[in-house]
A tleap script that builds the chain and sets N, CA, C and O, in Angstrom:
source leaprc.protein.ff14SB
mol = sequence {
  NMET GLY PHE LEU MET ALA PHE LEU ALA ILE
  ILE TYR MET LEU VAL LEU PHE ILE ASN LYS
  LEU ILE GLY GLY ILE ASP VAL LYS GLY TRP
  THR THR ILE MET ILE LEU ILE LEU ILE VAL
  SER SER PHE GLN MET ILE ALA LEU GLY ILE
  ILE GLY GLU TYR VAL TRP ARG THR LEU ASP
  ALA ILE ARG ASN ARG PRO ILE TYR ILE ILE
  GLU GLU ILE VAL ASP THR ASN ARG LYS CILE
}
set mol.1.N position { 49.681 155.657 77.252 }
set mol.1.CA position { 49.485 155.669 78.686 }
set mol.1.C position { 50.166 154.456 79.327 }
set mol.1.O position { 50.715 154.542 80.425 }
set mol.2.N position { 50.116 153.329 78.616 }
set mol.2.CA position { 50.755 152.127 79.129 }
set mol.2.C position { 52.260 152.282 79.252 }
set mol.2.O position { 52.861 151.830 80.227 }
set mol.3.N position { 52.872 152.927 78.253 }
set mol.3.CA position { 54.324 153.133 78.309 }
set mol.3.C position { 54.704 154.132 79.401 }
set mol.3.O position { 55.759 154.004 80.023 }
set mol.4.N position { 53.852 155.119 79.631 }
set mol.4.CA position { 54.093 156.061 80.732 }
set mol.4.C position { 54.033 155.335 82.077 }
set mol.4.O position { 54.875 155.556 82.948 }
set mol.5.N position { 53.038 154.475 82.236 }
set mol.5.CA position { 52.926 153.701 83.471 }
set mol.5.C position { 54.119 152.757 83.632 }
set mol.5.O position { 54.610 152.562 84.744 }
set mol.6.N position { 54.584 152.172 82.530 }
set mol.6.CA position { 55.748 151.282 82.592 }
set mol.6.C position { 56.995 152.065 83.003 }
set mol.6.O position { 57.806 151.579 83.791 }
set mol.7.N position { 57.142 153.255 82.476 }
set mol.7.CA position { 58.291 154.095 82.831 }
set mol.7.C position { 58.263 154.460 84.316 }
set mol.7.O position { 59.285 154.392 84.998 }
set mol.8.N position { 57.079 154.850 84.812 }
set mol.8.CA position { 56.954 155.176 86.229 }
set mol.8.C position { 57.173 153.942 87.102 }
set mol.8.O position { 57.723 154.045 88.199 }
set mol.9.N position { 56.741 152.772 86.616 }
set mol.9.CA position { 56.954 151.534 87.369 }
set mol.9.C position { 58.440 151.203 87.455 }
set mol.9.O position { 58.911 150.737 88.492 }
set mol.10.N position { 59.178 151.438 86.378 }
set mol.10.CA position { 60.622 151.177 86.395 }
set mol.10.C position { 61.318 152.091 87.405 }
set mol.10.O position { 62.207 151.657 88.137 }
set mol.11.N position { 60.910 153.341 87.434 }
set mol.11.CA position { 61.493 154.278 88.401 }
set mol.11.C position { 61.186 153.828 89.829 }
set mol.11.O position { 62.064 153.845 90.692 }
set mol.12.N position { 59.935 153.426 90.075 }
set mol.12.CA position { 59.562 152.981 91.419 }
set mol.12.C position { 60.265 151.672 91.789 }
set mol.12.O position { 60.601 151.453 92.952 }
set mol.13.N position { 60.486 150.800 90.792 }
set mol.13.CA position { 61.233 149.569 91.055 }
set mol.13.C position { 62.656 149.877 91.507 }
set mol.13.O position { 63.180 149.247 92.426 }
set mol.14.N position { 63.267 150.847 90.854 }
set mol.14.CA position { 64.623 151.245 91.260 }
set mol.14.C position { 64.630 151.807 92.682 }
set mol.14.O position { 65.537 151.523 93.464 }
set mol.15.N position { 63.621 152.601 93.005 }
set mol.15.CA position { 63.521 153.154 94.357 }
set mol.15.C position { 63.361 152.029 95.380 }
set mol.15.O position { 64.002 152.041 96.431 }
set mol.16.N position { 62.497 151.053 95.065 }
set mol.16.CA position { 62.301 149.931 95.980 }
set mol.16.C position { 63.584 149.114 96.144 }
set mol.16.O position { 63.938 148.719 97.255 }
set mol.17.N position { 64.267 148.869 95.042 }
set mol.17.CA position { 65.485 148.067 95.085 }
set mol.17.C position { 66.574 148.757 95.899 }
set mol.17.O position { 67.250 148.120 96.706 }
set mol.18.N position { 66.743 150.063 95.685 }
set mol.18.CA position { 67.745 150.821 96.444 }
set mol.18.C position { 67.368 150.864 97.922 }
set mol.18.O position { 68.226 150.743 98.797 }
set mol.19.N position { 66.070 151.038 98.188 }
set mol.19.CA position { 65.613 151.056 99.575 }
set mol.19.C position { 65.841 149.709 100.250 }
set mol.19.O position { 66.160 149.658 101.438 }
set mol.20.N position { 65.683 148.624 99.504 }
set mol.20.CA position { 65.933 147.284 100.045 }
set mol.20.C position { 67.417 147.092 100.349 }
set mol.20.O position { 67.778 146.515 101.374 }
set mol.21.N position { 68.282 147.584 99.443 }
set mol.21.CA position { 69.720 147.446 99.665 }
set mol.21.C position { 70.199 148.264 100.861 }
set mol.21.O position { 71.094 147.841 101.593 }
set mol.22.N position { 69.609 149.416 101.051 }
set mol.22.CA position { 69.981 150.275 102.178 }
set mol.22.C position { 69.506 149.654 103.490 }
set mol.22.O position { 70.131 149.846 104.533 }
set mol.23.N position { 68.407 148.914 103.437 }
set mol.23.CA position { 67.901 148.277 104.649 }
set mol.23.C position { 66.645 148.921 105.191 }
set mol.23.O position { 66.296 148.721 106.354 }
set mol.24.N position { 65.960 149.691 104.361 }
set mol.24.CA position { 64.760 150.390 104.815 }
set mol.24.C position { 63.524 149.516 104.860 }
set mol.24.O position { 62.542 149.891 105.501 }
set mol.25.N position { 63.532 148.355 104.200 }
set mol.25.CA position { 62.367 147.471 104.176 }
set mol.25.C position { 62.720 146.214 104.964 }
set mol.25.O position { 63.657 145.497 104.611 }
set mol.26.N position { 61.965 145.949 106.038 }
set mol.26.CA position { 62.271 144.824 106.916 }
set mol.26.C position { 61.518 143.548 106.547 }
set mol.26.O position { 61.933 142.460 106.945 }
set mol.27.N position { 60.421 143.656 105.796 }
set mol.27.CA position { 59.594 142.492 105.481 }
set mol.27.C position { 60.238 141.715 104.339 }
set mol.27.O position { 60.527 142.278 103.283 }
set mol.28.N position { 60.462 140.420 104.553 }
set mol.28.CA position { 61.084 139.593 103.523 }
set mol.28.C position { 60.080 139.304 102.414 }
set mol.28.O position { 58.935 138.941 102.684 }
set mol.29.N position { 60.509 139.465 101.178 }
set mol.29.CA position { 59.675 139.151 100.026 }
set mol.29.C position { 58.788 140.280 99.547 }
set mol.29.O position { 58.238 140.196 98.448 }
set mol.30.N position { 58.629 141.331 100.330 }
set mol.30.CA position { 57.740 142.425 99.930 }
set mol.30.C position { 58.256 143.133 98.684 }
set mol.30.O position { 57.480 143.436 97.777 }
set mol.31.N position { 59.547 143.397 98.631 }
set mol.31.CA position { 60.133 144.085 97.479 }
set mol.31.C position { 59.982 143.245 96.217 }
set mol.31.O position { 59.652 143.778 95.158 }
set mol.32.N position { 60.215 141.952 96.315 }
set mol.32.CA position { 60.098 141.071 95.159 }
set mol.32.C position { 58.673 141.039 94.629 }
set mol.32.O position { 58.449 141.126 93.421 }
set mol.33.N position { 57.723 140.915 95.525 }
set mol.33.CA position { 56.316 140.878 95.116 }
set mol.33.C position { 55.912 142.198 94.473 }
set mol.33.O position { 55.219 142.199 93.456 }
set mol.34.N position { 56.327 143.306 95.040 }
set mol.34.CA position { 55.979 144.616 94.471 }
set mol.34.C position { 56.583 144.796 93.084 }
set mol.34.O position { 55.925 145.315 92.183 }
set mol.35.N position { 57.828 144.371 92.907 }
set mol.35.CA position { 58.472 144.498 91.595 }
set mol.35.C position { 57.762 143.626 90.566 }
set mol.35.O position { 57.557 144.060 89.433 }
set mol.36.N position { 57.385 142.405 90.938 }
set mol.36.CA position { 56.655 141.534 90.016 }
set mol.36.C position { 55.281 142.102 89.662 }
set mol.36.O position { 54.860 142.040 88.507 }
set mol.37.N position { 54.591 142.650 90.645 }
set mol.37.CA position { 53.284 143.264 90.375 }
set mol.37.C position { 53.442 144.449 89.428 }
set mol.37.O position { 52.624 144.628 88.526 }
set mol.38.N position { 54.472 145.253 89.618 }
set mol.38.CA position { 54.697 146.407 88.742 }
set mol.38.C position { 55.010 145.968 87.311 }
set mol.38.O position { 54.525 146.581 86.360 }
set mol.39.N position { 55.810 144.919 87.148 }
set mol.39.CA position { 56.151 144.430 85.807 }
set mol.39.C position { 54.912 143.900 85.098 }
set mol.39.O position { 54.655 144.247 83.945 }
set mol.40.N position { 54.146 143.058 85.787 }
set mol.40.CA position { 52.944 142.468 85.183 }
set mol.40.C position { 51.914 143.551 84.865 }
set mol.40.O position { 51.290 143.518 83.805 }
set mol.41.N position { 51.733 144.494 85.760 }
set mol.41.CA position { 50.773 145.571 85.516 }
set mol.41.C position { 51.190 146.436 84.333 }
set mol.41.O position { 50.338 146.901 83.577 }
set mol.42.N position { 52.482 146.654 84.166 }
set mol.42.CA position { 52.965 147.434 83.020 }
set mol.42.C position { 52.651 146.727 81.714 }
set mol.42.O position { 52.180 147.349 80.762 }
set mol.43.N position { 52.913 145.418 81.670 }
set mol.43.CA position { 52.592 144.661 80.453 }
set mol.43.C position { 51.093 144.662 80.181 }
set mol.43.O position { 50.677 144.753 79.026 }
set mol.44.N position { 50.284 144.565 81.216 }
set mol.44.CA position { 48.832 144.586 81.034 }
set mol.44.C position { 48.354 145.927 80.487 }
set mol.44.O position { 47.482 145.970 79.619 }
set mol.45.N position { 48.917 147.010 80.988 }
set mol.45.CA position { 48.510 148.333 80.494 }
set mol.45.C position { 48.902 148.534 79.038 }
set mol.45.O position { 48.136 149.108 78.263 }
set mol.46.N position { 50.082 148.068 78.660 }
set mol.46.CA position { 50.514 148.181 77.262 }
set mol.46.C position { 49.606 147.334 76.371 }
set mol.46.O position { 49.189 147.790 75.307 }
set mol.47.N position { 49.296 146.108 76.792 }
set mol.47.CA position { 48.420 145.229 76.012 }
set mol.47.C position { 47.019 145.817 75.900 }
set mol.47.O position { 46.396 145.732 74.841 }
set mol.48.N position { 46.523 146.406 76.968 }
set mol.48.CA position { 45.206 147.033 76.936 }
set mol.48.C position { 45.181 148.216 75.972 }
set mol.48.O position { 44.183 148.438 75.286 }
set mol.49.N position { 46.262 148.963 75.919 }
set mol.49.CA position { 46.356 150.069 74.959 }
set mol.49.C position { 46.360 149.582 73.527 }
set mol.49.O position { 45.740 150.204 72.664 }
set mol.50.N position { 47.050 148.478 73.251 }
set mol.50.CA position { 47.075 147.916 71.898 }
set mol.50.C position { 45.689 147.419 71.511 }
set mol.50.O position { 45.238 147.657 70.390 }
set mol.51.N position { 45.009 146.734 72.423 }
set mol.51.CA position { 43.652 146.249 72.140 }
set mol.51.C position { 42.695 147.419 71.932 }
set mol.51.O position { 41.849 147.373 71.039 }
set mol.52.N position { 42.819 148.459 72.738 }
set mol.52.CA position { 41.971 149.637 72.570 }
set mol.52.C position { 42.182 150.320 71.231 }
set mol.52.O position { 41.223 150.768 70.602 }
set mol.53.N position { 43.431 150.401 70.791 }
set mol.53.CA position { 43.714 150.994 69.477 }
set mol.53.C position { 43.101 150.149 68.363 }
set mol.53.O position { 42.561 150.692 67.399 }
set mol.54.N position { 43.181 148.839 68.490 }
set mol.54.CA position { 42.596 147.941 67.493 }
set mol.54.C position { 41.079 148.112 67.425 }
set mol.54.O position { 40.512 148.185 66.334 }
set mol.55.N position { 40.423 148.176 68.575 }
set mol.55.CA position { 38.974 148.353 68.614 }
set mol.55.C position { 38.584 149.713 68.043 }
set mol.55.O position { 37.586 149.818 67.329 }
set mol.56.N position { 39.352 150.750 68.346 }
set mol.56.CA position { 39.053 152.091 67.836 }
set mol.56.C position { 39.162 152.139 66.307 }
set mol.56.O position { 38.309 152.725 65.640 }
set mol.57.N position { 40.208 151.525 65.758 }
set mol.57.CA position { 40.358 151.528 64.300 }
set mol.57.C position { 39.259 150.713 63.634 }
set mol.57.O position { 38.800 151.076 62.551 }
set mol.58.N position { 38.832 149.630 64.250 }
set mol.58.CA position { 37.726 148.839 63.725 }
set mol.58.C position { 36.438 149.647 63.754 }
set mol.58.O position { 35.668 149.610 62.795 }
set mol.59.N position { 36.194 150.368 64.826 }
set mol.59.CA position { 35.006 151.211 64.929 }
set mol.59.C position { 35.014 152.295 63.862 }
set mol.59.O position { 33.972 152.571 63.268 }
set mol.60.N position { 36.159 152.917 63.603 }
set mol.60.CA position { 36.248 153.930 62.547 }
set mol.60.C position { 35.954 153.337 61.179 }
set mol.60.O position { 35.301 153.973 60.351 }
set mol.61.N position { 36.435 152.117 60.935 }
set mol.61.CA position { 36.178 151.476 59.642 }
set mol.61.C position { 34.704 151.156 59.478 }
set mol.61.O position { 34.168 151.255 58.374 }
set mol.62.N position { 34.043 150.775 60.557 }
set mol.62.CA position { 32.625 150.429 60.482 }
set mol.62.C position { 31.772 151.681 60.309 }
set mol.62.O position { 30.748 151.624 59.628 }
set mol.63.N position { 32.147 152.774 60.884 }
set mol.63.CA position { 31.357 154.014 60.789 }
set mol.63.C position { 31.249 154.525 59.362 }
set mol.63.O position { 30.257 155.168 59.018 }
set mol.64.N position { 32.229 154.259 58.532 }
set mol.64.CA position { 32.222 154.786 57.162 }
set mol.64.C position { 31.421 153.922 56.185 }
set mol.64.O position { 31.260 154.290 55.021 }
set mol.65.N position { 30.924 152.788 56.649 }
set mol.65.CA position { 30.127 151.930 55.769 }
set mol.65.C position { 28.686 152.395 55.742 }
set mol.65.O position { 28.194 152.950 56.724 }
set mol.66.N position { 27.991 152.169 54.605 }
set mol.66.CA position { 26.569 152.518 54.557 }
set mol.66.C position { 25.751 151.555 55.425 }
set mol.66.O position { 26.179 150.438 55.715 }
set mol.67.N position { 24.557 152.021 55.833 }
set mol.67.CA position { 23.690 151.195 56.669 }
set mol.67.C position { 23.215 149.973 55.891 }
set mol.67.O position { 23.167 148.869 56.434 }
set mol.68.N position { 22.866 150.166 54.632 }
set mol.68.CA position { 22.426 149.064 53.789 }
set mol.68.C position { 22.875 149.335 52.359 }
set mol.68.O position { 23.215 150.465 52.010 }
set mol.69.N position { 22.874 148.302 51.544 }
set mol.69.CA position { 23.279 148.415 50.151 }
set mol.69.C position { 22.085 148.045 49.287 }
set mol.69.O position { 21.485 146.985 49.466 }
set mol.70.N position { 21.739 148.926 48.347 }
set mol.70.CA position { 20.619 148.660 47.443 }
set mol.70.C position { 21.160 147.907 46.241 }
set mol.70.O position { 22.032 148.391 45.519 }
set mol.71.N position { 20.622 146.710 46.044 }
set mol.71.CA position { 21.091 145.894 44.933 }
set mol.71.C position { 20.403 146.293 43.629 }
set mol.71.O position { 21.046 146.329 42.580 }
set mol.72.N position { 19.095 146.594 43.684 }
set mol.72.CA position { 18.340 146.900 42.469 }
set mol.72.C position { 17.242 147.889 42.811 }
set mol.72.O position { 16.608 147.783 43.861 }
set mol.73.N position { 17.013 148.862 41.917 }
set mol.73.CA position { 15.937 149.815 42.096 }
set mol.73.C position { 14.758 149.342 41.266 }
set mol.73.O position { 14.886 149.126 40.060 }
set mol.74.N position { 13.613 149.181 41.906 }
set mol.74.CA position { 12.407 148.696 41.227 }
set mol.74.C position { 11.556 149.903 40.883 }
set mol.74.O position { 11.283 150.744 41.740 }
set mol.75.N position { 11.130 149.992 39.608 }
set mol.75.CA position { 10.299 151.090 39.165 }
set mol.75.C position { 8.843 150.731 39.451 }
set mol.75.O position { 8.298 149.804 38.853 }
set mol.76.N position { 8.218 151.466 40.366 }
set mol.76.CA position { 6.821 151.165 40.736 }
set mol.76.C position { 5.837 151.787 39.769 }
set mol.76.O position { 4.669 151.400 39.783 }
set mol.77.N position { 6.237 152.724 38.932 }
set mol.77.CA position { 5.342 153.377 37.981 }
set mol.77.C position { 5.248 152.614 36.668 }
set mol.77.O position { 4.480 153.025 35.798 }
set mol.78.N position { 5.958 151.567 36.486 }
set mol.78.CA position { 5.970 150.812 35.246 }
set mol.78.C position { 4.694 149.968 35.127 }
set mol.78.O position { 4.281 149.317 36.087 }
set mol.79.N position { 4.079 149.988 33.946 }
set mol.79.CA position { 2.857 149.207 33.693 }
set mol.79.C position { 3.229 147.889 33.050 }
set mol.79.O position { 4.105 147.817 32.188 }
set mol.80.N position { 2.553 146.864 33.482 }
set mol.80.CA position { 2.852 145.536 32.933 }
set mol.80.C position { 2.020 145.230 31.730 }
set mol.80.O position { 2.148 144.152 31.148 }
savepdb mol mol.pdb
quit
């Protein structure tokens, strides 16, 4: 999902840049700020996906472990 968002951000950055060159955006600095926000947000989404995958694999590893481990079985029927 992060890479999809990064791809869409790159496309939107190109649209913003072309629109700025044509002269459609009159506010100074708006295009630069938007491009920086898109780049940072893309990196954050990719990093969040990597962290989520790590947590998911850890959860799968923990699910397969037993709740407790019996070290020794004590015979209660044994007479001393």
